[in-house]
Backbone atoms as SQL, in Angstrom:
CREATE TABLE atoms (id INTEGER PRIMARY KEY, chain TEXT, resi INTEGER, resn TEXT, atom TEXT, x REAL, y REAL, z REAL);
INSERT INTO atoms VALUES
  (1, 'A', 1, 'MET', 'N', 11.352, 4.025, -40.042),
  (2, 'A', 1, 'MET', 'CA', 11.926, 4.198, -39.077),
  (3, 'A', 1, 'MET', 'C', 11.892, 5.678, -38.433),
  (4, 'A', 2, 'ILE', 'N', 11.769, 6.598, -38.934),
  (5, 'A', 2, 'ILE', 'CA', 11.612, 8.247, -38.098),
  (6, 'A', 2, 'ILE', 'C', 10.487, 7.905, -37.213),
  (7, 'A', 3, 'GLU', 'N', 9.271, 6.940, -37.387),
  (8, 'A', 3, 'GLU', 'CA', 8.191, 7.561, -36.937),
  (9, 'A', 3, 'GLU', 'C', 8.807, 6.234, -35.497),
  (10, 'A', 4, 'TYR', 'N', 9.603, 5.743, -35.475),
  (11, 'A', 4, 'TYR', 'CA', 9.838, 4.751, -34.070),
  (12, 'A', 4, 'TYR', 'C', 10.807, 5.520, -33.393),
  (13, 'A', 5, 'VAL', 'N', 11.742, 6.484, -33.805),
  (14, 'A', 5, 'VAL', 'CA', 11.965, 7.571, -33.006),
  (15, 'A', 5, 'VAL', 'C', 11.362, 8.389, -32.588),
  (16, 'A', 6, 'LYS', 'N', 10.363, 8.721, -33.230),
  (17, 'A', 6, 'LYS', 'CA', 9.308, 9.708, -32.591),
  (18, 'A', 6, 'LYS', 'C', 8.222, 8.974, -31.460),
  (19, 'A', 7, 'ALA', 'N', 7.863, 7.906, -31.804),
  (20, 'A', 7, 'ALA', 'CA', 7.592, 7.142, -30.823),
  (21, 'A', 7, 'ALA', 'C', 8.308, 6.903, -29.235),
  (22, 'A', 8, 'TRP', 'N', 9.507, 6.675, -29.337),
  (23, 'A', 8, 'TRP', 'CA', 10.537, 6.549, -28.584),
  (24, 'A', 8, 'TRP', 'C', 10.748, 7.631, -27.502),
  (25, 'A', 9, 'LEU', 'N', 11.170, 8.843, -28.538),
  (26, 'A', 9, 'LEU', 'CA', 11.447, 9.829, -27.927),
  (27, 'A', 9, 'LEU', 'C', 9.960, 10.420, -27.300),
  (28, 'A', 10, 'GLU', 'N', 8.484, 10.192, -27.549),
  (29, 'A', 10, 'GLU', 'CA', 7.926, 10.304, -26.616),
  (30, 'A', 10, 'GLU', 'C', 7.682, 9.501, -25.341),
  (31, 'A', 11, 'LEU', 'N', 8.001, 8.387, -25.467),
  (32, 'A', 11, 'LEU', 'CA', 7.669, 7.601, -24.145),
  (33, 'A', 11, 'LEU', 'C', 8.830, 7.734, -23.601),
  (34, 'A', 12, 'LYS', 'N', 9.834, 8.572, -23.837),
  (35, 'A', 12, 'LYS', 'CA', 10.986, 8.509, -23.165),
  (36, 'A', 12, 'LYS', 'C', 10.806, 10.184, -21.998),
  (37, 'A', 13, 'THR', 'N', 9.633, 10.904, -22.205),
  (38, 'A', 13, 'THR', 'CA', 9.425, 11.538, -21.789),
  (39, 'A', 13, 'THR', 'C', 7.826, 11.637, -21.010),
  (40, 'A', 14, 'ASP', 'N', 7.475, 11.096, -20.925),
  (41, 'A', 14, 'ASP', 'CA', 6.110, 10.242, -20.401),
  (42, 'A', 14, 'ASP', 'C', 6.494, 9.730, -19.275),
  (43, 'A', 15, 'THR', 'N', 5.732, 10.632, -18.260),
  (44, 'A', 15, 'THR', 'CA', 6.344, 10.129, -16.613),
  (45, 'A', 15, 'THR', 'C', 5.057, 9.664, -16.023),
  (46, 'A', 16, 'ARG', 'N', 3.462, 9.523, -16.722),
  (47, 'A', 16, 'ARG', 'CA', 2.239, 8.929, -16.034),
  (48, 'A', 16, 'ARG', 'C', 2.642, 7.592, -15.665),
  (49, 'A', 17, 'ALA', 'N', 3.203, 6.727, -16.220),
  (50, 'A', 17, 'ALA', 'CA', 3.485, 5.360, -15.665),
  (51, 'A', 17, 'ALA', 'C', 4.169, 5.477, -14.318),
  (52, 'A', 18, 'VAL', 'N', 5.071, 5.932, -14.394),
  (53, 'A', 18, 'VAL', 'CA', 5.840, 6.742, -13.090),
  (54, 'A', 18, 'VAL', 'C', 5.444, 7.229, -11.857),
  (55, 'A', 19, 'THR', 'N', 4.656, 7.557, -12.523),
  (56, 'A', 19, 'THR', 'CA', 3.562, 8.344, -11.551),
  (57, 'A', 19, 'THR', 'C', 2.657, 7.397, -10.488),
  (58, 'A', 20, 'ALA', 'N', 2.007, 6.639, -11.672),
  (59, 'A', 20, 'ALA', 'CA', 1.339, 5.768, -11.453),
  (60, 'A', 20, 'ALA', 'C', 1.932, 4.689, -10.446),
  (61, 'A', 21, 'LEU', 'N', 2.953, 4.267, -10.721),
  (62, 'A', 21, 'LEU', 'CA', 3.667, 3.441, -9.867),
  (63, 'A', 21, 'LEU', 'C', 4.119, 3.766, -8.303),
  (64, 'A', 22, 'GLU', 'N', 4.528, 5.209, -8.189),
  (65, 'A', 22, 'GLU', 'CA', 4.613, 5.881, -6.889),
  (66, 'A', 22, 'GLU', 'C', 3.132, 5.895, -6.215),
  (67, 'A', 23, 'TYR', 'N', 2.365, 6.298, -7.018),
  (68, 'A', 23, 'TYR', 'CA', 1.205, 6.115, -6.219),
  (69, 'A', 23, 'TYR', 'C', 0.551, 4.244, -5.681),
  (70, 'A', 24, 'GLY', 'N', 0.670, 3.694, -6.466),
  (71, 'A', 24, 'GLY', 'CA', 0.492, 2.482, -5.736),
  (72, 'A', 24, 'GLY', 'C', 1.663, 2.011, -4.958),
  (73, 'A', 25, 'LEU', 'N', 2.800, 2.313, -4.724),
  (74, 'A', 25, 'LEU', 'CA', 3.908, 1.658, -3.509),
  (75, 'A', 25, 'LEU', 'C', 3.329, 3.070, -2.737),
  (76, 'A', 26, 'ILE', 'N', 2.814, 3.669, -2.826),
  (77, 'A', 26, 'ILE', 'CA', 2.529, 4.520, -1.177),
  (78, 'A', 26, 'ILE', 'C', 1.287, 3.764, -0.958),
  (79, 'A', 27, 'ALA', 'N', 0.168, 3.709, -1.777),
  (80, 'A', 27, 'ALA', 'CA', -1.073, 2.810, -1.468),
  (81, 'A', 27, 'ALA', 'C', -0.999, 1.064, -0.721),
  (82, 'A', 28, 'ALA', 'N', 0.040, 0.718, -1.330),
  (83, 'A', 28, 'ALA', 'CA', 0.660, -0.743, -0.436),
  (84, 'A', 28, 'ALA', 'C', 1.328, -0.345, 0.716),
  (85, 'A', 29, 'LEU', 'N', 2.111, 0.530, 0.866),
  (86, 'A', 29, 'LEU', 'CA', 2.486, 1.051, 2.427),
  (87, 'A', 29, 'LEU', 'C', 1.641, 0.841, 3.524),
  (88, 'A', 30, 'ILE', 'N', 0.380, 1.917, 3.108),
  (89, 'A', 30, 'ILE', 'CA', -0.448, 2.690, 3.789),
  (90, 'A', 30, 'ILE', 'C', -1.292, 1.255, 4.351),
  (91, 'A', 31, 'ALA', 'N', -1.804, 0.456, 3.245),
  (92, 'A', 31, 'ALA', 'CA', -2.277, -0.848, 3.816),
  (93, 'A', 31, 'ALA', 'C', -1.428, -1.742, 4.158),
  (94, 'A', 32, 'ALA', 'N', -0.251, -2.027, 4.480),
  (95, 'A', 32, 'ALA', 'CA', 0.535, -2.906, 5.139),
  (96, 'A', 32, 'ALA', 'C', 0.655, -2.066, 6.765),
  (97, 'A', 33, 'VAL', 'N', 0.363, -1.131, 6.519),
  (98, 'A', 33, 'VAL', 'CA', 0.391, 0.017, 8.028),
  (99, 'A', 33, 'VAL', 'C', -0.672, -0.617, 8.775),
  (100, 'A', 34, 'ILE', 'N', -2.121, -0.135, 8.392),
  (101, 'A', 34, 'ILE', 'CA', -3.110, -0.353, 8.686),
  (102, 'A', 34, 'ILE', 'C', -3.652, -2.007, 9.022),
  (103, 'A', 35, 'VAL', 'N', -2.837, -2.783, 8.101),
  (104, 'A', 35, 'VAL', 'CA', -2.989, -4.272, 8.325),
  (105, 'A', 35, 'VAL', 'C', -2.261, -4.806, 9.724),
  (106, 'A', 36, 'THR', 'N', -1.312, -4.161, 9.470),
  (107, 'A', 36, 'THR', 'CA', -0.353, -4.072, 11.031),
  (108, 'A', 36, 'THR', 'C', -1.003, -3.839, 12.218),
  (109, 'A', 37, 'ALA', 'N', -1.565, -2.456, 12.361),
  (110, 'A', 37, 'ALA', 'CA', -1.985, -1.755, 13.147),
  (111, 'A', 37, 'ALA', 'C', -3.573, -2.441, 13.833),
  (112, 'A', 38, 'VAL', 'N', -4.146, -3.031, 12.518),
  (113, 'A', 38, 'VAL', 'CA', -5.615, -3.774, 12.835),
  (114, 'A', 38, 'VAL', 'C', -5.133, -5.193, 13.730),
  (115, 'A', 39, 'SER', 'N', -3.823, -5.592, 13.534),
  (116, 'A', 39, 'SER', 'CA', -3.934, -7.156, 13.990),
  (117, 'A', 39, 'SER', 'C', -3.558, -6.812, 15.652),
  (118, 'A', 40, 'GLN', 'N', -2.646, -5.851, 15.601),
  (119, 'A', 40, 'GLN', 'CA', -1.883, -6.148, 16.919),
  (120, 'A', 40, 'GLN', 'C', -3.331, -5.464, 17.681),
  (121, 'A', 41, 'LEU', 'N', -3.770, -4.189, 17.419),
  (122, 'A', 41, 'LEU', 'CA', -5.089, -3.761, 17.788),
  (123, 'A', 41, 'LEU', 'C', -6.169, -5.436, 18.525),
  (124, 'A', 42, 'GLY', 'N', -6.157, -6.210, 17.623),
  (125, 'A', 42, 'GLY', 'CA', -7.281, -6.917, 17.397),
  (126, 'A', 42, 'GLY', 'C', -6.523, -7.917, 18.681),
  (127, 'A', 43, 'THR', 'N', -5.402, -8.528, 18.491),
  (128, 'A', 43, 'THR', 'CA', -4.560, -9.336, 19.678),
  (129, 'A', 43, 'THR', 'C', -4.514, -8.642, 20.849),
  (130, 'A', 44, 'SER', 'N', -4.676, -7.095, 20.975),
  (131, 'A', 44, 'SER', 'CA', -4.756, -6.671, 22.187),
  (132, 'A', 44, 'SER', 'C', -6.129, -6.592, 22.907),
  (133, 'A', 45, 'LEU', 'N', -6.869, -6.431, 21.826),
  (134, 'A', 45, 'LEU', 'CA', -8.518, -6.766, 22.693),
  (135, 'A', 45, 'LEU', 'C', -8.992, -7.728, 23.172),
  (136, 'A', 46, 'SER', 'N', -8.363, -9.145, 22.223),
  (137, 'A', 46, 'SER', 'CA', -8.758, -10.281, 22.547),
  (138, 'A', 46, 'SER', 'C', -8.008, -10.497, 23.972),
  (139, 'A', 47, 'SER', 'N', -7.032, -10.113, 24.608),
  (140, 'A', 47, 'SER', 'CA', -6.317, -10.671, 25.643),
  (141, 'A', 47, 'SER', 'C', -7.502, -10.098, 26.554),
  (142, 'A', 48, 'LYS', 'N', -7.540, -8.500, 26.262),
  (143, 'A', 48, 'LYS', 'CA', -8.158, -7.868, 27.303),
  (144, 'A', 48, 'LYS', 'C', -9.663, -8.812, 27.816),
  (145, 'A', 49, 'PHE', 'N', -10.658, -9.091, 26.694),
  (146, 'A', 49, 'PHE', 'CA', -11.881, -9.751, 26.840),
  (147, 'A', 49, 'PHE', 'C', -11.779, -10.713, 27.374),
  (148, 'A', 50, 'THR', 'N', -10.776, -11.512, 27.058),
  (149, 'A', 50, 'THR', 'CA', -10.180, -12.537, 27.902),
  (150, 'A', 50, 'THR', 'C', -9.780, -12.702, 29.521),
  (151, 'A', 51, 'THR', 'N', -9.101, -11.815, 29.760),
  (152, 'A', 51, 'THR', 'CA', -9.439, -11.384, 31.134),
  (153, 'A', 51, 'THR', 'C', -10.403, -10.732, 31.860),
  (154, 'A', 52, 'ILE', 'N', -11.600, -10.456, 31.305),
  (155, 'A', 52, 'ILE', 'CA', -12.477, -9.401, 32.011),
  (156, 'A', 52, 'ILE', 'C', -13.643, -10.950, 31.722),
  (157, 'A', 53, 'GLY', 'N', -13.679, -11.827, 30.960),
  (158, 'A', 53, 'GLY', 'CA', -14.480, -12.810, 31.017),
  (159, 'A', 53, 'GLY', 'C', -13.550, -13.703, 31.875),
  (160, 'A', 54, 'GLY', 'N', -12.497, -13.899, 32.316),
  (161, 'A', 54, 'GLY', 'CA', -12.153, -15.172, 33.370),
  (162, 'A', 54, 'GLY', 'C', -12.835, -14.204, 34.760),
  (163, 'A', 55, 'GLN', 'N', -12.713, -13.090, 34.817),
  (164, 'A', 55, 'GLN', 'CA', -13.150, -12.005, 35.913),
  (165, 'A', 55, 'GLN', 'C', -14.136, -12.412, 36.299),
  (166, 'A', 56, 'ILE', 'N', -15.269, -12.094, 35.313),
  (167, 'A', 56, 'ILE', 'CA', -16.964, -12.328, 35.380),
  (168, 'A', 56, 'ILE', 'C', -17.254, -13.797, 36.003);
C-alpha cells in the first residue's frame, strides 16, 4: 500500500504530460492558422489568375 501512495505522490508532481499537452495545443493552433492563411491566399490567387486569364 505504501508503494501505491509513493507512486501516486510522484505522479502528482510530474508535469511532463501537462507540458507536452500545452505544446500539442500550440502546434494545433499554429497549424490551424497556417491552413486558414493558405486557403485564403489560394482563393485570392485563383481569382487573380482568372481575371488575368480573362483579359488575355
